[in-house]
N, C-alpha and C positions, 0 to 999 in steps of 0.2 A: 665706086663701087661692085663688087659684086659678091654673087653666092658662089664657094666649092663645094666639091662634096670629096672625102676623102682624105689622102694623107696632103699638108701640104707641104707643100719644097719650097717655098720663097720665102726668101725668111722676112726679106725687106718689107712686103708687107706685113698691113696694122691687120692683128684678128682678133672675132671675140666665132667662139665657139656658141651656135644655136642651136643646134643638137646632137644627140646620140644614131649616129647610123648601124651596121650593121649588116650583112649578107648569110642570106641564108640556100641551103641546098634543098632543090623539091621540084616534084614527081608531079606526074598527071598519073590520078590511081590507074588509069585502063594501062599505062607503062607497067607499072608494078606486076600487074597480070600478069606479064610476058619475057618480065626478067628475073635476076631473081634477087634478092634483097641484099642490101647497102648496110652492113654493122660494126663497119670500119671502112676507114676514108679510101687506106686500099683496093677497096672494092670499084672505084670510081675508075681502072683500068679496067674493065672486064664489063662497064655502062658505053652507055654513047650519053659523052656528055655536048652542051652547047657552050660555046664556047664564044665571051664577051672580051673582042679583042683589046681591047681598050683600057682594060685591067689592069693595073697595076706592075700584079704578078703572071698577064699572062705567056707561056700559054701553061702554067702552073694553078694550080689551086694551092693555096698556104692556109694550111686549117690547125684548130689549137685547143686543145681541152685541157683545160686542170693543169697548164705549163707544158702540155708534151704537144708537140710541133712537128709536122710535118706537112711535106711537099708535094704536092702527085702531078706529077705530069699526066693530066687527061688526052684522052681521042675522043678528040670530036667530030661530031657525027654532019653538026653546023653550026659556023662559025657568023659573028657579024658587027658592026661597032652601034646599034642600034640595038639596047635592051627594047623596046617593047616586041619586033621582031620574035626574042626568040624568048619572049613570055610566051606569043601564041603555040611559037614552036612547041614547048612546055605540055602546052595548055593540049596539046595536038597529040602528042605522048609523044614525043619523037625522040625523048631526053631527059637527062639531067642537066638544069641551068639553077649560077650561083648567082642571086638575086637579090635586090636590093632591100630585106625586107619594107620599106617604103614604097616599092612599084609594086610588090605582089600583095599584099594589105588583104584588095576586095579576094585575088583570086581564094588566097587561103581562104576567107570567110565563108568565099561561095563554095567551096572544098571541088574546084577544078582543077585546086594545086594542093601539093601535099606534102607536107616535110622528109625529110629522109636526115637521116647521123646528125638528129634536131640540136644533140651536146658536144658537138663541136660547132665554133666561133671564124669565121674566117676571120685572117689575117693581114692588116693594115685598111679596115674599114676604124676609119675614125670619127666623121660627125659631116657636118653643115654648116660653114663657116661663112660667115660676115665678111670679107677679106676688101684692105683702104689702101693705097699708097703712103697716105698719114694723116695723122690724128689732129697735125693743129692748122690754124685757121677754118675748123668748120664748120658748115653753114650751117642756117636754121631745120634745114629743108633733112640736109643729109645725119642730123640729128636725133631730128622727129622722124624718120624716117627706121634708123636705129632701133629707136627704140620702142617703134612699134613690132621690126622683124624680130625682136628679143620677146615678147609678149609673145607673139601670133604662135612662135615655135617653142612655148614655153607649155605650149597643151596638145601634149603627142598628138599626131593626127594622122599615125596610122597605128 
């Protein structure tokens, strides 16, 4: 068994969705004190962005609003394969981050990060999945863990 986040590409796996996820654009309030407002995704071209290199659409950010889709090639000030580093960079005012909602929930609640372009959603974010190679010959331990994970993720933690 494994827990995977995002879009599943291996159709040989038995998958069970545990939770929905999304990515949101966010910045430190101090960043907006020194940079123009973001009113449309194309405005990101004029901003310092923080790039998460393992993202499926890298180096573009693909966003959608009411059926309208747009792919924005972003100019990065800082890139990393570690999202925690990008969140800290965003909090310090280095730029705009496209981060998973569950990773920045605390920072948004505390106000160290604020959402921008909130009516635009990242394309390709699908959820948190429990995956396994087969449903045949499932042990009682695997069944019990599966049901516990389903119950745990049923209550939004973010």
